[in-house]
N, C-alpha and C positions, 0 to 999 in steps of 0.2 A: 676745538682746535684741530686741524688736520694734521697727520703725521708728517707730511711735507713740511708744513710749518714748524712743527716741533723741531725737525732735524735742522732745517735752515736756521732757526732762531739759536739753537745751540751751537752750530758752527760759527755764526756770526759773533756770538758772545765770546767764544773760546779764541777767535782771531783777533777781536778786539782787546784781549788780554795778552796777546803774543807781541813781542818785541820785533816790529817789522823791519827795523834797521838791519836785523841779522841776514836779510836777503842779500843785501849788498856784500856783506861779510862772506857769504857763501859762494856768490859769484866771483868774488876776488879770488878765492881758494881754487875754484874750478878754473878760471882763467889762468892762474899761475901753475896749474899741475901739468905735468907730462901727460899722464893719463888719469882718468878718474874710474874709480871702482865703486860700485853701489850694490848695497844689499839690505836685507832685512829677513824677517821670518813671518810665516803665516800671511795675514792680510797686509802688515806692514811691507812685506815683500812685494806684494802687488803694487802698493803705492810707489814703492822704490823703483819698480819697473816703469811706471808712468813717466817718472821724473827722468830716468835714464834714457828713455825713448825721445823725450823732448829735447834733452841735451845733444844727443845724436843728431836731432834734426837741425840743431843750431851750429853743427859743425864740430862738436868736440869729440875727442877720443874716449870713449866710455866703454866699460865691460861690466857685466853682472858677475859678481862673485859666485863661484860654484858652478858656473857652466864649463863644459869640458874644453872650450876654446879660450877660456879667459887666461891671459898671459900672467906671468909673475909680477907682483907688485914691487916697485923699486923706490929708492930715495928719489924725491921730486914729484911722486904720484900722490894722488888723494883718494882716501877711502871715505865714502859716505855710508853711514848706517842709519837705517830708520828702526827705531825700537822704542815702543811706549814705556816700557819699564827701564830701559837702558841697561839691562842686566841678562838679556836673553842668552842663555848658556850655550846655545849653538853658534852665537856670533862672537863670544869673547875670544876665541883663538884667532879670529881675524883681526881684532884689536891688537892683540899681542904681535902677531906677524907683522902687520903694517907699522906698528911703532918701532919693532926690532930692525926693520930695514930702512928706517928714516922717512917713511911716507907720513903725510898728514892725515888727520882724522877728524872728520865732522860728524856729529851725533846729533839726530833730530829725535827728541824724546818729550814725554810728559814731565820728565824729572830734571831739575837743574843739576843735581848731583846723583851719580850712580857710577857703577863700575865703568861703563863706557864714556860716560860724561867728563869723569875725573881724569881719563886718559886723553881726552879730546883737545885738539887746537881750537875747535870751535863746537860750542854746544849751543843748539837751537831748541830752546823750550817752547813747546806749542802750548799756549794758555799760561797758567801758573799752578801753583801747588793746590789751588783749590777750584780748578776749572772743570774737573771731571767728575761731578756726582754721579752716582748711579741714577740712571734715567731710564724708566720704563720704555720700551720701544727702540732704544739704541744700546744693545747689549754688547758686552764683551769687547771694548776697545773701539766701538764704531764712532765715538766722538773724536778720539784721537786720530784714527785713520782717515776720516773724512776731512777734518781740520787740516791735517798734514798734506793731503791730496790739494786742497785748495791753496795752501800757503805755498807749496812748491810750484804749482800752476801760476801763481802770482810771480814767484821768482823767475820763471821762464818768461812771463810778460815783461818783467822789468828788464831782462836781457834782450827781449826783441826790440824794446824801445831804446835802450842804451846803444845796441849794435845796429840799429835800423834794419833789422832782419825782415824779409818779406815772406809772405805765404808762398809764393812761387819758389824762392830759394829754399825754404824749408821743405817743400813738397819734393823738390828735386833730390834731396838726400833720403826721403822716406823709403823704407823697403820696398823693393819692387819684386821680390820673390816670395809672395805671399800666397 
């Protein structure tokens, strides 16, 4: 079996074990938020940046946490965190701050229950508790990160169809100071 097939087969299996109805729940939170703040750590941070960029292309007011130009989170805002473990120590203060000001929290994780998930208004468990066996060739969270990337791209696709967004309209919002 090729390594590409190994990776694609694992992602397909994990996504088949994921509750895809949570896509609509996440979009509803984004739609209802004043502003959306997004973050993660390590490779999960990279995945969260993909999602943030696409939400901006779709016309939403989005900030990445930890950037010097990120404004204060307030009541009515939404914080979305991507964390495989749901317990990433560097992200837990953001959970506390968001909840203390009355913002909503969405957590995307491998775990249904964790420090982050238990505080969340919406927890999206990618796969299930048995979806991530050690797999040679997919080290250190690769299964979660790649599956989450595809899940979130599908959330964007759902939004594109629901709002009839066009490539031209999204491209017009795309960064032009690159």
